[in-house]
N, CA, C and O atoms as CSV, one atom per row, in Angstrom:
chain,resi,resn,atom,element,x,y,z
A,1,UNK,N,N,2.021,18.825,-12.358
A,1,UNK,CA,C,1.602,19.341,-11.074
A,1,UNK,C,C,1.436,18.174,-10.094
A,1,UNK,O,O,0.897,17.123,-10.441
A,2,UNK,N,N,1.907,18.383,-8.879
A,2,UNK,CA,C,1.723,17.431,-7.788
A,2,UNK,C,C,0.538,17.921,-6.969
A,2,UNK,O,O,0.573,19.020,-6.416
A,3,UNK,N,N,-0.501,17.117,-6.890
A,3,UNK,CA,C,-1.692,17.450,-6.109
A,3,UNK,C,C,-1.607,16.700,-4.792
A,3,UNK,O,O,-1.554,15.470,-4.772
A,4,UNK,N,N,-1.593,17.448,-3.686
A,4,UNK,CA,C,-1.446,16.861,-2.354
A,4,UNK,C,C,-2.692,17.083,-1.515
A,4,UNK,O,O,-3.263,18.174,-1.518
A,5,UNK,N,N,-3.112,16.056,-0.801
A,5,UNK,CA,C,-4.131,16.245,0.230
A,5,UNK,C,C,-3.488,17.092,1.327
A,5,UNK,O,O,-2.296,16.950,1.597
A,6,UNK,N,N,-4.249,17.952,1.947
A,6,UNK,CA,C,-3.684,18.883,2.931
A,6,UNK,C,C,-2.954,18.175,4.068
A,6,UNK,O,O,-2.018,18.739,4.635
A,7,UNK,N,N,-3.363,16.944,4.416
A,7,UNK,CA,C,-2.693,16.162,5.459
A,7,UNK,C,C,-1.863,15.023,4.865
A,7,UNK,O,O,-1.428,14.129,5.591
A,8,UNK,N,N,-1.647,15.053,3.571
A,8,UNK,CA,C,-0.856,14.064,2.822
A,8,UNK,C,C,-1.423,12.654,2.995
A,8,UNK,O,O,-0.662,11.691,3.080
A,9,UNK,N,N,-2.736,12.525,3.048
A,9,UNK,CA,C,-3.349,11.189,3.085
A,9,UNK,C,C,-3.263,10.532,1.709
A,9,UNK,O,O,-3.289,9.307,1.593
A,10,UNK,N,N,-3.162,11.353,0.681
A,10,UNK,CA,C,-2.998,10.889,-0.699
A,10,UNK,C,C,-2.321,11.997,-1.486
A,10,UNK,O,O,-2.281,13.151,-1.059
A,11,UNK,N,N,-1.799,11.630,-2.627
A,11,UNK,CA,C,-1.313,12.628,-3.571
A,11,UNK,C,C,-1.452,12.073,-4.976
A,11,UNK,O,O,-1.553,10.863,-5.182
A,12,UNK,N,N,-1.454,12.988,-5.938
A,12,UNK,CA,C,-1.545,12.616,-7.346
A,12,UNK,C,C,-0.275,13.140,-8.016
A,12,UNK,O,O,0.022,14.334,-7.980
A,13,UNK,N,N,0.457,12.220,-8.621
A,13,UNK,CA,C,1.701,12.559,-9.301
A,13,UNK,C,C,1.428,13.356,-10.570
A,13,UNK,O,O,0.318,13.302,-11.101
A,14,UNK,N,N,2.413,14.089,-11.064
A,14,UNK,CA,C,2.215,14.851,-12.302
A,14,UNK,C,C,1.715,14.013,-13.473
A,14,UNK,O,O,1.040,14.551,-14.351
A,15,UNK,N,N,2.015,12.738,-13.520
A,15,UNK,CA,C,1.538,11.876,-14.593
A,15,UNK,C,C,0.106,11.408,-14.409
A,15,UNK,O,O,-0.446,10.755,-15.295
A,16,UNK,N,N,-0.514,11.732,-13.262
A,16,UNK,CA,C,-1.902,11.378,-13.014
A,16,UNK,C,C,-2.118,10.222,-12.063
A,16,UNK,O,O,-3.262,9.940,-11.705
A,17,UNK,N,N,-1.065,9.539,-11.636
A,17,UNK,CA,C,-1.224,8.399,-10.738
A,17,UNK,C,C,-1.483,8.867,-9.314
A,17,UNK,O,O,-0.737,9.682,-8.772
A,18,UNK,N,N,-2.548,8.346,-8.714
A,18,UNK,CA,C,-2.887,8.661,-7.332
A,18,UNK,C,C,-2.210,7.655,-6.406
A,18,UNK,O,O,-2.165,6.459,-6.693
A,19,UNK,N,N,-1.691,8.157,-5.301
A,19,UNK,CA,C,-0.995,7.313,-4.325
A,19,UNK,C,C,-1.641,7.512,-2.963
A,19,UNK,O,O,-1.756,8.638,-2.479
A,20,UNK,N,N,-2.060,6.415,-2.350
A,20,UNK,CA,C,-2.663,6.440,-1.022
A,20,UNK,C,C,-1.549,6.272,0.008
A,20,UNK,O,O,-0.865,5.249,0.026
A,21,UNK,N,N,-1.370,7.260,0.850
A,21,UNK,CA,C,-0.344,7.129,1.889
A,21,UNK,C,C,-0.943,7.363,3.274
A,21,UNK,O,O,-0.248,7.793,4.195
A,22,UNK,N,N,-2.227,7.079,3.412
A,22,UNK,CA,C,-2.924,7.270,4.674
A,22,UNK,C,C,-2.373,6.450,5.820
A,22,UNK,O,O,-2.456,6.862,6.977
A,23,UNK,N,N,-1.811,5.294,5.510
A,23,UNK,CA,C,-1.299,4.418,6.571
A,23,UNK,C,C,0.189,4.617,6.850
A,23,UNK,O,O,0.759,3.891,7.665
A,24,UNK,N,N,0.817,5.567,6.205
A,24,UNK,CA,C,2.263,5.752,6.322
A,24,UNK,C,C,2.578,7.086,6.994
A,24,UNK,O,O,2.963,8.050,6.332
A,25,UNK,N,N,2.410,7.130,8.312
A,25,UNK,CA,C,2.560,8.388,9.049
A,25,UNK,C,C,3.944,9.009,8.876
A,25,UNK,O,O,4.058,10.224,8.711
A,26,UNK,N,N,4.971,8.210,8.913
A,26,UNK,CA,C,6.322,8.727,8.760
A,26,UNK,C,C,6.496,9.419,7.405
A,26,UNK,O,O,6.973,10.552,7.336
A,27,UNK,N,N,6.105,8.730,6.332
A,27,UNK,CA,C,6.254,9.300,4.994
A,27,UNK,C,C,5.378,10.527,4.825
A,27,UNK,O,O,5.761,11.481,4.149
A,28,UNK,N,N,4.206,10.504,5.438
A,28,UNK,CA,C,3.332,11.678,5.386
A,28,UNK,C,C,3.985,12.870,6.066
A,28,UNK,O,O,3.933,13.983,5.545
A,29,UNK,N,N,4.598,12.652,7.222
A,29,UNK,CA,C,5.261,13.759,7.932
A,29,UNK,C,C,6.419,14.321,7.105
A,29,UNK,O,O,6.587,15.537,7.011
A,30,UNK,N,N,7.212,13.436,6.508
A,30,UNK,CA,C,8.342,13.905,5.705
A,30,UNK,C,C,7.874,14.669,4.467
A,30,UNK,O,O,8.385,15.748,4.165
A,31,UNK,N,N,6.900,14.105,3.754
A,31,UNK,CA,C,6.407,14.778,2.555
A,31,UNK,C,C,5.722,16.090,2.904
A,31,UNK,O,O,5.852,17.068,2.168
A,32,UNK,N,N,4.999,16.127,4.008
A,32,UNK,CA,C,4.365,17.362,4.457
A,32,UNK,C,C,5.426,18.442,4.682
A,32,UNK,O,O,5.257,19.584,4.254
A,33,UNK,N,N,6.507,18.078,5.348
A,33,UNK,CA,C,7.574,19.036,5.623
A,33,UNK,C,C,8.252,19.500,4.341
A,33,UNK,O,O,8.525,20.688,4.172
A,34,UNK,N,N,8.524,18.566,3.445
A,34,UNK,CA,C,9.145,18.934,2.169
A,34,UNK,C,C,8.230,19.842,1.340
A,34,UNK,O,O,8.685,20.826,0.758
A,35,UNK,N,N,6.946,19.504,1.293
A,35,UNK,CA,C,5.999,20.302,0.514
A,35,UNK,C,C,5.799,21.684,1.134
A,35,UNK,O,O,5.730,22.681,0.416
A,36,UNK,N,N,5.705,21.748,2.446
A,36,UNK,CA,C,5.544,23.028,3.123
A,36,UNK,C,C,6.746,23.922,2.869
A,36,UNK,O,O,6.599,25.112,2.594
A,37,UNK,N,N,7.935,23.341,2.962
A,37,UNK,CA,C,9.142,24.123,2.680
A,37,UNK,C,C,9.159,24.584,1.231
A,37,UNK,O,O,9.532,25.720,0.941
A,38,UNK,N,N,8.756,23.702,0.323
A,38,UNK,CA,C,8.732,24.049,-1.105
A,38,UNK,C,C,7.785,25.216,-1.377
A,38,UNK,O,O,8.100,26.097,-2.177
A,39,UNK,N,N,6.622,25.226,-0.712
A,39,UNK,CA,C,5.636,26.280,-0.920
A,39,UNK,C,C,6.035,27.588,-0.236
A,39,UNK,O,O,5.784,28.670,-0.767
A,40,UNK,N,N,6.646,27.489,0.924
A,40,UNK,CA,C,6.985,28.695,1.690
A,40,UNK,C,C,8.309,29.321,1.276
A,40,UNK,O,O,8.472,30.540,1.317
A,41,UNK,N,N,9.242,28.481,0.881
A,41,UNK,CA,C,10.571,28.995,0.512
A,41,UNK,C,C,11.133,28.190,-0.663
A,41,UNK,O,O,12.055,27.391,-0.499
A,42,UNK,N,N,10.558,28.415,-1.854
A,42,UNK,CA,C,10.954,27.656,-3.046
A,42,UNK,C,C,12.466,27.675,-3.278
A,42,UNK,O,O,13.114,28.718,-3.193
A,43,UNK,N,N,12.995,26.513,-3.568
A,43,UNK,CA,C,14.420,26.390,-3.856
A,43,UNK,C,C,15.288,26.158,-2.645
A,43,UNK,O,O,16.431,25.720,-2.776
A,44,UNK,N,N,14.767,26.444,-1.470
A,44,UNK,CA,C,15.545,26.261,-0.249
A,44,UNK,C,C,15.330,24.848,0.294
A,44,UNK,O,O,14.187,24.417,0.445
A,45,UNK,N,N,16.394,24.134,0.584
A,45,UNK,CA,C,16.242,22.765,1.084
A,45,UNK,C,C,15.899,22.722,2.560
A,45,UNK,O,O,16.060,23.701,3.288
A,46,UNK,N,N,15.423,21.569,2.978
A,46,UNK,CA,C,15.278,21.279,4.399
A,46,UNK,C,C,16.562,20.595,4.833
A,46,UNK,O,O,17.003,19.636,4.200
A,47,UNK,N,N,17.148,21.070,5.879
A,47,UNK,CA,C,18.358,20.451,6.406
A,47,UNK,C,C,18.019,19.067,6.958
A,47,UNK,O,O,16.881,18.791,7.336
A,48,UNK,N,N,19.025,18.215,6.993
A,48,UNK,CA,C,18.830,16.858,7.504
A,48,UNK,C,C,18.226,16.870,8.906
A,48,UNK,O,O,17.362,16.053,9.223
A,49,UNK,N,N,18.678,17.784,9.726
A,49,UNK,CA,C,18.165,17.867,11.091
A,49,UNK,C,C,16.676,18.234,11.096
A,49,UNK,O,O,15.927,17.755,11.946
A,50,UNK,N,N,16.245,19.076,10.158
A,50,UNK,CA,C,14.828,19.437,10.062
A,50,UNK,C,C,13.986,18.239,9.634
A,50,UNK,O,O,12.895,18.020,10.161
A,51,UNK,N,N,14.497,17.467,8.677
A,51,UNK,CA,C,13.774,16.276,8.243
A,51,UNK,C,C,13.714,15.232,9.355
A,51,UNK,O,O,12.687,14.580,9.544
A,52,UNK,N,N,14.796,15.077,10.076
A,52,UNK,CA,C,14.793,14.135,11.209
A,52,UNK,C,C,13.763,14.552,12.252
A,52,UNK,O,O,13.030,13.713,12.775
A,53,UNK,N,N,13.708,15.836,12.552
A,53,UNK,CA,C,12.735,16.334,13.535
A,53,UNK,C,C,11.305,16.131,13.046
A,53,UNK,O,O,10.412,15.842,13.843
A,54,UNK,N,N,11.081,16.280,11.739
A,54,UNK,CA,C,9.740,16.088,11.181
A,54,UNK,C,C,9.346,14.615,11.179
A,54,UNK,O,O,8.211,14.272,11.510
A,55,UNK,N,N,10.265,13.762,10.813
A,55,UNK,CA,C,9.953,12.341,10.693
A,55,UNK,C,C,9.916,11.604,12.009
A,55,UNK,O,O,9.096,10.708,12.209
A,56,UNK,N,N,10.801,11.981,12.901
A,56,UNK,CA,C,10.925,11.284,14.171
A,56,UNK,C,C,10.925,12.298,15.313
A,56,UNK,O,O,11.933,12.470,15.999
A,57,UNK,N,N,9.790,12.966,15.511
A,57,UNK,CA,C,9.733,14.014,16.541
A,57,UNK,C,C,9.966,13.431,17.937
A,57,UNK,O,O,9.518,12.329,18.252
A,58,UNK,N,N,10.664,14.184,18.743
A,58,UNK,CA,C,10.908,13.828,20.145
A,58,UNK,C,C,11.691,12.531,20.325
A,58,UNK,O,O,11.669,11.944,21.407
A,59,UNK,N,N,12.381,12.078,19.283
A,59,UNK,CA,C,13.212,10.881,19.419
A,59,UNK,C,C,14.672,11.286,19.415
A,59,UNK,O,O,15.092,12.163,18.660
A,60,UNK,N,N,15.422,10.644,20.257
A,60,UNK,CA,C,16.873,10.804,20.225
A,60,UNK,C,C,17.416,9.615,19.452
A,60,UNK,O,O,17.194,8.463,19.825
A,61,UNK,N,N,18.122,9.902,18.384
A,61,UNK,CA,C,18.604,8.847,17.496
A,61,UNK,C,C,20.111,9.017,17.324
A,61,UNK,O,O,20.605,10.123,17.109
A,62,UNK,N,N,20.821,7.915,17.421
A,62,UNK,CA,C,22.257,7.959,17.171
A,62,UNK,C,C,22.502,8.379,15.723
A,62,UNK,O,O,21.711,8.030,14.847
A,63,UNK,N,N,23.569,9.112,15.452
A,63,UNK,CA,C,23.807,9.636,14.100
A,63,UNK,C,C,23.774,8.571,13.002
A,63,UNK,O,O,23.189,8.805,11.945
A,64,UNK,N,N,24.370,7.441,13.224
A,64,UNK,CA,C,24.384,6.404,12.190
A,64,UNK,C,C,22.979,5.852,11.938
A,64,UNK,O,O,22.584,5.622,10.795
A,65,UNK,N,N,22.238,5.646,13.018
A,65,UNK,CA,C,20.857,5.165,12.884
A,65,UNK,C,C,19.992,6.219,12.195
A,65,UNK,O,O,19.136,5.883,11.377
A,66,UNK,N,N,20.213,7.489,12.523
A,66,UNK,CA,C,19.447,8.571,11.900
A,66,UNK,C,C,19.703,8.610,10.397
A,66,UNK,O,O,18.772,8.763,9.607
A,67,UNK,N,N,20.963,8.471,10.007
A,67,UNK,CA,C,21.301,8.487,8.582
A,67,UNK,C,C,20.639,7.315,7.868
A,67,UNK,O,O,20.148,7.472,6.751
A,68,UNK,N,N,20.620,6.155,8.491
A,68,UNK,CA,C,19.991,4.980,7.887
A,68,UNK,C,C,18.481,5.174,7.758
A,68,UNK,O,O,17.907,4.892,6.706
A,69,UNK,N,N,17.845,5.647,8.807
A,69,UNK,CA,C,16.399,5.885,8.754
A,69,UNK,C,C,16.044,6.871,7.649
A,69,UNK,O,O,15.087,6.673,6.900
A,70,UNK,N,N,16.833,7.932,7.565
A,70,UNK,CA,C,16.575,8.952,6.550
A,70,UNK,C,C,16.739,8.360,5.152
A,70,UNK,O,O,15.912,8.598,4.272
A,71,UNK,N,N,17.792,7.601,4.954
A,71,UNK,CA,C,18.047,6.981,3.659
A,71,UNK,C,C,16.872,6.089,3.245
A,71,UNK,O,O,16.397,6.169,2.112
A,72,UNK,N,N,16.413,5.255,4.153
A,72,UNK,CA,C,15.309,4.333,3.853
A,72,UNK,C,C,14.020,5.099,3.572
A,72,UNK,O,O,13.311,4.782,2.617
A,73,UNK,N,N,13.711,6.096,4.384
A,73,UNK,CA,C,12.463,6.864,4.197
A,73,UNK,C,C,12.487,7.624,2.871
A,73,UNK,O,O,11.482,7.648,2.160
A,74,UNK,N,N,13.601,8.236,2.532
A,74,UNK,CA,C,13.680,8.972,1.272
A,74,UNK,C,C,13.638,8.021,0.082
A,74,UNK,O,O,13.082,8.361,-0.963
A,75,UNK,N,N,14.215,6.845,0.227
A,75,UNK,CA,C,14.106,5.823,-0.822
A,75,UNK,C,C,12.638,5.451,-1.042
A,75,UNK,O,O,12.192,5.302,-2.180
A,76,UNK,N,N,11.902,5.305,0.043
A,76,UNK,CA,C,10.482,4.962,-0.074
A,76,UNK,C,C,9.697,6.073,-0.757
A,76,UNK,O,O,8.811,5.789,-1.563
A,77,UNK,N,N,10.000,7.332,-0.453
A,77,UNK,CA,C,9.335,8.445,-1.143
A,77,UNK,C,C,9.652,8.414,-2.640
A,77,UNK,O,O,8.778,8.662,-3.471
A,78,UNK,N,N,10.891,8.112,-2.973
A,78,UNK,CA,C,11.258,8.009,-4.396
A,78,UNK,C,C,10.461,6.891,-5.063
A,78,UNK,O,O,9.923,7.063,-6.156
A,79,UNK,N,N,10.396,5.756,-4.395
A,79,UNK,CA,C,9.698,4.593,-4.946
A,79,UNK,C,C,8.199,4.855,-5.097
A,79,UNK,O,O,7.546,4.233,-5.936
A,80,UNK,N,N,7.660,5.750,-4.310
A,80,UNK,CA,C,6.241,6.117,-4.417
A,80,UNK,C,C,5.980,6.973,-5.648
A,80,UNK,O,O,4.831,7.296,-5.949
A,81,UNK,N,N,7.035,7.341,-6.358
A,81,UNK,CA,C,6.859,8.114,-7.582
A,81,UNK,C,C,7.432,9.516,-7.522
A,81,UNK,O,O,7.335,10.261,-8.496
A,82,UNK,N,N,8.024,9.889,-6.402
A,82,UNK,CA,C,8.532,11.249,-6.239
A,82,UNK,C,C,10.007,11.394,-6.597
A,82,UNK,O,O,10.578,12.473,-6.433
A,83,UNK,N,N,10.624,10.335,-7.076
A,83,UNK,CA,C,12.056,10.336,-7.335
A,83,UNK,C,C,12.542,11.435,-8.256
A,83,UNK,O,O,13.616,11.993,-8.030
A,84,UNK,N,N,11.784,11.759,-9.284
A,84,UNK,CA,C,12.216,12.785,-10.241
A,84,UNK,C,C,12.209,14.182,-9.632
A,84,UNK,O,O,12.864,15.082,-10.158
A,85,UNK,N,N,11.484,14.380,-8.538
A,85,UNK,CA,C,11.343,15.714,-7.952
A,85,UNK,C,C,11.956,15.849,-6.565
A,85,UNK,O,O,11.992,16.945,-6.006
A,86,UNK,N,N,12.432,14.756,-6.013
A,86,UNK,CA,C,13.084,14.790,-4.703
A,86,UNK,C,C,14.578,14.985,-4.933
A,86,UNK,O,O,15.253,14.117,-5.486
A,87,UNK,N,N,15.078,16.126,-4.507
A,87,UNK,CA,C,16.457,16.498,-4.817
A,87,UNK,C,C,17.322,16.604,-3.564
A,87,UNK,O,O,16.936,17.212,-2.565
A,88,UNK,N,N,18.487,16.001,-3.647
A,88,UNK,CA,C,19.497,16.171,-2.596
A,88,UNK,C,C,20.425,17.283,-3.052
A,88,UNK,O,O,21.043,17.195,-4.113
A,89,UNK,N,N,20.516,18.315,-2.252
A,89,UNK,CA,C,21.403,19.428,-2.549
A,89,UNK,C,C,22.381,19.574,-1.390
A,89,UNK,O,O,22.258,18.893,-0.371
A,90,UNK,N,N,23.331,20.448,-1.552
A,90,UNK,CA,C,24.405,20.571,-0.570
A,90,UNK,C,C,23.911,20.700,0.871
A,90,UNK,O,O,24.474,20.090,1.780
A,91,UNK,N,N,22.874,21.482,1.074
A,91,UNK,CA,C,22.419,21.758,2.434
A,91,UNK,C,C,21.262,20.891,2.911
A,91,UNK,O,O,20.771,21.099,4.020
A,92,UNK,N,N,20.809,19.930,2.116
A,92,UNK,CA,C,19.705,19.092,2.556
A,92,UNK,C,C,18.909,18.524,1.410
A,92,UNK,O,O,19.458,18.179,0.364
A,93,UNK,N,N,17.601,18.429,1.616
A,93,UNK,CA,C,16.682,17.834,0.650
A,93,UNK,C,C,15.573,18.820,0.332
A,93,UNK,O,O,15.193,19.645,1.163
A,94,UNK,N,N,15.059,18.716,-0.890
A,94,UNK,CA,C,13.959,19.594,-1.293
A,94,UNK,C,C,13.154,18.918,-2.406
A,94,UNK,O,O,13.619,17.998,-3.079
A,95,UNK,N,N,11.931,19.417,-2.566
A,95,UNK,CA,C,11.165,19.101,-3.760
A,95,UNK,C,C,11.587,20.111,-4.811
A,95,UNK,O,O,11.770,21.290,-4.505
A,96,UNK,N,N,11.740,19.670,-6.018
A,96,UNK,CA,C,12.241,20.511,-7.099
A,96,UNK,C,C,11.469,21.820,-7.204
A,96,UNK,O,O,10.239,21.825,-7.144
A,97,UNK,N,N,12.186,22.927,-7.362
A,97,UNK,CA,C,11.515,24.216,-7.566
A,97,UNK,C,C,10.686,24.232,-8.854
A,97,UNK,O,O,9.778,25.051,-8.996
A,98,UNK,N,N,10.990,23.338,-9.781
A,98,UNK,CA,C,10.238,23.271,-11.043
A,98,UNK,C,C,8.895,22.567,-10.870
A,98,UNK,O,O,8.038,22.636,-11.751
A,99,UNK,N,N,8.711,21.890,-9.737
A,99,UNK,CA,C,7.480,21.138,-9.499
A,99,UNK,C,C,6.388,22.059,-8.975
A,99,UNK,O,O,6.537,22.678,-7.922
A,100,UNK,N,N,5.302,22.143,-9.710
A,100,UNK,CA,C,4.148,22.915,-9.261
A,100,UNK,C,C,3.385,22.060,-8.259
A,100,UNK,O,O,3.178,20.868,-8.485
A,101,UNK,N,N,2.969,22.667,-7.154
A,101,UNK,CA,C,2.254,21.945,-6.100
A,101,UNK,C,C,0.917,22.610,-5.854
A,101,UNK,O,O,0.820,23.834,-5.769
A,102,UNK,N,N,-0.111,21.789,-5.741
A,102,UNK,CA,C,-1.441,22.274,-5.386
A,102,UNK,C,C,-1.924,21.443,-4.204
A,102,UNK,O,O,-1.692,20.235,-4.153
A,103,UNK,N,N,-2.592,22.086,-3.262
A,103,UNK,CA,C,-3.088,21.415,-2.061
A,103,UNK,C,C,-4.606,21.316,-2.150
A,103,UNK,O,O,-5.281,22.252,-2.580
A,104,UNK,N,N,-5.132,20.157,-1.734
A,104,UNK,CA,C,-6.571,19.903,-1.820
A,104,UNK,C,C,-7.131,19.497,-0.465
A,104,UNK,O,O,-6.462,18.835,0.329
A,105,UNK,N,N,-8.366,19.906,-0.215
A,105,UNK,CA,C,-9.092,19.481,0.981
A,105,UNK,C,C,-10.000,18.287,0.697
A,105,UNK,O,O,-10.668,17.790,1.604
A,106,UNK,N,N,-10.032,17.831,-0.534
A,106,UNK,CA,C,-10.922,16.724,-0.907
A,106,UNK,C,C,-10.556,15.468,-0.100
A,106,UNK,O,O,-9.375,15.207,0.129
A,107,UNK,N,N,-11.552,14.695,0.329
A,107,UNK,CA,C,-11.264,13.496,1.110
A,107,UNK,C,C,-10.561,12.391,0.319
A,107,UNK,O,O,-9.922,11.515,0.901
A,108,UNK,N,N,-10.682,12.437,-0.993
A,108,UNK,CA,C,-10.009,11.444,-1.837
A,108,UNK,C,C,-9.546,12.131,-3.116
A,108,UNK,O,O,-10.042,13.201,-3.470
A,109,UNK,N,N,-8.598,11.513,-3.800
A,109,UNK,CA,C,-8.097,12.143,-5.029
A,109,UNK,C,C,-9.172,12.175,-6.100
A,109,UNK,O,O,-10.125,11.397,-6.051
A,110,UNK,N,N,-9.025,13.069,-7.067
A,110,UNK,CA,C,-9.997,13.116,-8.156
A,110,UNK,C,C,-9.982,11.814,-8.941
A,110,UNK,O,O,-8.983,11.096,-8.970
A,111,UNK,N,N,-11.106,11.527,-9.571
A,111,UNK,CA,C,-11.203,10.320,-10.392
A,111,UNK,C,C,-10.180,10.390,-11.519
A,111,UNK,O,O,-9.869,11.473,-12.013
A,112,UNK,N,N,-9.657,9.235,-11.925
A,112,UNK,CA,C,-8.691,9.234,-13.037
A,112,UNK,C,C,-9.302,9.852,-14.290
A,112,UNK,O,O,-10.498,9.728,-14.555
A,113,UNK,N,N,-8.466,10.498,-15.025
A,113,UNK,CA,C,-8.886,11.118,-16.270
A,113,UNK,C,C,-9.223,10.039,-17.297
A,113,UNK,O,O,-8.539,9.017,-17.347
A,114,UNK,N,N,-10.258,10.236,-18.118
A,114,UNK,CA,C,-10.558,9.268,-19.176
A,114,UNK,C,C,-9.370,9.080,-20.123
A,114,UNK,O,O,-9.233,8.033,-20.756
A,115,UNK,N,N,-8.516,10.100,-20.216
A,115,UNK,CA,C,-7.346,9.990,-21.081
A,115,UNK,C,C,-6.303,9.040,-20.484
A,115,UNK,O,O,-5.415,8.566,-21.193
A,116,UNK,N,N,-6.411,8.763,-19.177
A,116,UNK,CA,C,-5.464,7.883,-18.504
A,116,UNK,C,C,-6.204,6.752,-17.790
A,116,UNK,O,O,-6.120,6.664,-16.565
A,117,UNK,N,N,-6.917,5.892,-18.497
A,117,UNK,CA,C,-7.727,4.870,-17.833
A,117,UNK,C,C,-6.907,3.828,-17.076
A,117,UNK,O,O,-7.433,3.143,-16.200
A,118,UNK,N,N,-5.644,3.708,-17.404
A,118,UNK,CA,C,-4.803,2.705,-16.758
A,118,UNK,C,C,-4.306,3.155,-15.378
A,118,UNK,O,O,-3.765,2.342,-14.629
A,119,UNK,N,N,-4.478,4.418,-15.037
A,119,UNK,CA,C,-3.970,4.935,-13.787
A,119,UNK,C,C,-4.966,4.636,-12.670
A,119,UNK,O,O,-6.121,5.056,-12.728
A,120,UNK,N,N,-4.522,3.928,-11.686
A,120,UNK,CA,C,-5.353,3.568,-10.545
A,120,UNK,C,C,-4.709,4.089,-9.276
A,120,UNK,O,O,-3.534,4.456,-9.271
A,121,UNK,N,N,-5.475,4.121,-8.208
A,121,UNK,CA,C,-4.927,4.506,-6.922
A,121,UNK,C,C,-4.130,3.321,-6.399
A,121,UNK,O,O,-4.637,2.200,-6.359
A,122,UNK,N,N,-2.921,3.554,-6.009
A,122,UNK,CA,C,-2.110,2.478,-5.458
A,122,UNK,C,C,-1.763,2.800,-4.022
A,122,UNK,O,O,-1.776,3.959,-3.606
A,123,UNK,N,N,-1.456,1.768,-3.279
A,123,UNK,CA,C,-1.040,1.910,-1.894
A,123,UNK,C,C,0.442,2.256,-1.867
A,123,UNK,O,O,1.236,1.675,-2.607
A,124,UNK,N,N,0.805,3.189,-1.026
A,124,UNK,CA,C,2.225,3.495,-0.854
A,124,UNK,C,C,2.862,2.362,-0.073
A,124,UNK,O,O,2.207,1.683,0.717
A,125,UNK,N,N,4.113,2.177,-0.300
A,125,UNK,CA,C,4.781,1.173,0.509
A,125,UNK,C,C,5.908,0.616,-0.177
A,125,UNK,O,O,6.592,-0.253,0.364
């Protein structure tokens, strides 16, 4: 299960690792859009244009620059631990339909489980 803060200030990966993304507004906007789409319309991808609008609202970007920005941002989401669940499909990008998502209002992620003492909160980036 992926546990997400309602504003994506943090998330906890299915393996239990907490990731702080409070300082990464772009990644928060993209993950928020992907998670919202996953919850509202499971299995349906977000089109590239939808992700661009979510990540870079009100910006006019040349197509080549837009593709580069998207590539870098999605790479960063993968590197944050979401790689196994971030899927590129014919019509866009989505979080895997197999991924269970829960949303939390808690100001910080839950404390690490005693069964996973090595898992610490890490900074996204």
